N, C-alpha and C positions, 0 to 999 in steps of 0.2 A: 255500559260497564265503565269502571274508574281506569285511568290510565296509571301503570304504576308510577309512583316517584323516583327518578333515577339518583343515586348518591353519588357524586363528584368523587372521582378517581383521586384528587388530589384537592384538600382546601387550605390554604394559606391564611390562618385567622391572627388578625392583631400583632404581626410579627413585629419586632424591633429588636436589631442588632445593633451592639455598640460594643468598641474595642476602647478601653478608656474613655477620652473625651470624645473621639470619633463615632458619630452617628453613622451607621449604614444604612441602615433601612429602619423607616418611622411609619410606624402602623400600618403594614403592608396586608391587603385582603385580595385572595386572589381564588378563583375554582377553576378546576380542569374538569373536563366531562368527558365519559366513556366515549372513546372512539374519535375525540378531538385529538388535532395538532394543535400545538401551542408554543409559540417562539417567543423567548425572554430575549429583549436587546435593551441595551445603554450603553452609556460611554464608559470610558474605562474607569474603573473605580468606582462605579454605580452598583457593584455587586450584586451582579449575576450569577457568577458563580457562587459565591456565598450564600445566594437564595437558593440554586441547585442543592448544595450540598447540605443545606436544613431540608430540603423534602426528602432526598434518600437518607436522612439521620446521621450523617457524617458530623454534622454538628449541629448545635442547638441555640436557638436562638435566645437573646437576652431576655425577651417577653414574647408572649403568644405561643401558638402552637401550630405545626403542621401535622394534616391528619391525613394518611393513605387510606384508600378503599373503606373510607369512614374511621380509621382506629388511628389513633396517635401513638406513636413508635415508642416514644418517649416513655408512654405510661404502660407499655407490656412488659412482660418478663421475658426472660432471655429465648425460651423456646417459641414463646408467641412471635417476638421480632425476626425470628430466623424464619419462620413460616412466612411472616410478611414480607421481608425482602424476598425471599423467592420468587414473590409475585411481580417483582421490577428486575430489570435489567439496564445496566448504566455503561455507555461509553465515554470513555475518559476524552479528553482533549488529543493527547499524544498515544492514545491505544492503551498504556499500562500493561502491557502483555507482559508476563512473566519470562526475563530473558534468558534464563538459563533452560526452560522449558520449550520443547517444539509446539507448533501450532495445535497437535493434535492433543497434545499434555495441557495446552494454557485452555483450550475446549473442553475437554474432559474434568477439568479442576472443579467447578462447581457441581457436577455430576458426582464425581465421586465424593464430595463433601456430603451429597445425602444419605449416601450407606443404603441405598435403596437398587442398584443396578449392577448386573454380573459386567465382566469384561466385554463379552460379547454384545451385550445391548451397549454398551456405552461406545464400542467403536462404530457400530451402527447410528447411534444419535449424533456421534460426532462428523461420521460422513455427511448425515441427513445436513445437519447446521453449515457445514462447508460449500454444500450445495446450494443451499439455502442464499449463501451471500455471492454465489458465484466464482467460489475458489475451486480447484481442482484437486481429486484426492491425493495426488504426489505434493502437493501444497503443503500437508499435513504434518511431513516430516520435515520440514524447515525450521531455522530457527529464526525469532523475530529480527535479528541482526540481517539477514538474508532476505529480507522481504523489500518491496517497494513500500513506500508512504501509504498507495492506495490499498496495497494487499495488508498491509498492517490493520487500517481503518477496517477493512472488510473481515480478519481473523478476530479483532476485538469485538465487531459486532455479532460475530459469530458464538462467541463466549457470552456476550450480554444475552443473547436470545435461548442459550442453552437449556434453561431451565422453562422454556416456554411463559415467559412474563406477560403481563397484561399491559403494563407499562412498560415502554421505553425512553430513557433519560440520555439525552446526547448533550455532551459538554465541546461545542464546536466543530460539530461533525467535519466540517469541509477544510478545518483549517490545515494549512501546510499542503494543500493539493493544486496540481495543476486545474486552471478552467475544464480542461476536458476531463480529469478524473474526478474533478467535484462533481460535474453534471452527470456523471455515471454513477457516482455515489447516491446524489440525492435519487436519482431515478430507481435506485436500488430500495432505499428507503421507503421510497411513495409504494413501491410494488410489495414489500414486505408489510407495512401498514395495513395495506386493504385485504392482502392473504392472510394475515394472521391477525386482524382485527384488533390493533394496537391502538393505545392511547400515547402520543407522543409529547413528550416535552422537551424542548432545546434552546440552547444558546447559540447564538449567533452574531457576526457583524458582516456577515456577507448576505449583500441584496438579493442576488441572485438565489441563493439556498433559502433565505427568506421567502420570495415570492414563489417558488418552485414548491415548499413543502407546506407554509403555514396555512392554517384554517383560520388562526386568530394570533393577535400578538399583542404581547404585553410589554409596554415599555417603564422601564426604571429609569426615574430621573428625579433630582430634588429629593433623595432620600425617600420616594414613594414612586408607587405605580400610577401613573400620568394618564395612560390610557390602556384599554383592555379590549381590544374590539380588532374587526376585519380590517383588510389592509385599503379598502377604499375608503372607509371611514378613516383611517389613521391619517392617509395621504390629505385628509382636509383638516389635521390638527394645526393650530397656530402656534404651537408650545415651540421655542427656537431648536431645542434637540431635533424634535421630528422632522421641523422643517430642513434642519442642514443633512439630517440621517439619512430621509427620504427624498431629498431634491432632487425631483425628474420622476418619481415613482409612478406618479398618475399616465403621465406618456408610457411607461413600460408595460402598465397594467393594460390600458387599451390596446397596446401591440399585442398582447399577449392573447386578449379577447377576440 
């Protein structure tokens, strides 16, 4: 019996990004497969967040295309784009919660946008998402300004998961968290990844988050992806950025094993 051919969840094909004379990306190609957790790393100004924004359709590359679930968002009509966007959720670096809305209303927002659920169903769904990210029911009625940094991340994650996406996109998920909260948040994402069968793409500069989450790492340097491989393979790279960023990674991986 023939094995079905998998379609990548995300395909970056020949992407160039240029702002005036400045070239950010030069002919980038990358594939992310169902169930995979891929980390994007690179130095400051290497274009990590720009590539993430291309992937979710917030911006368009100068050349090339990004395909999600086998489709180019740029070539879909408005209704098709909306349906495709419902299949992924994004956690922005600082949460990007609506400051005038409480946690409940923030999580309910994408559910209400669908115009498919009554208020009782929305209430049940919001409370379920709160439980998924390990927040208590009483946290639903707090405003973002009343939350700790870790709670903001969890509330924003609950909103990103509101529509039960297949793909979760995270921009610096542990930025601004102390080591203990960072470790707990990474553990939560790992649990959700297995529980919900998620594909995850995330940007990070934190080595501990990288080691704990990533199945594979794509490294942006010199305007291109210089490597896309597992951590053990990456530790053997002789590229100067990799050597500097991943200094000591081999010993840490050995200790974890």
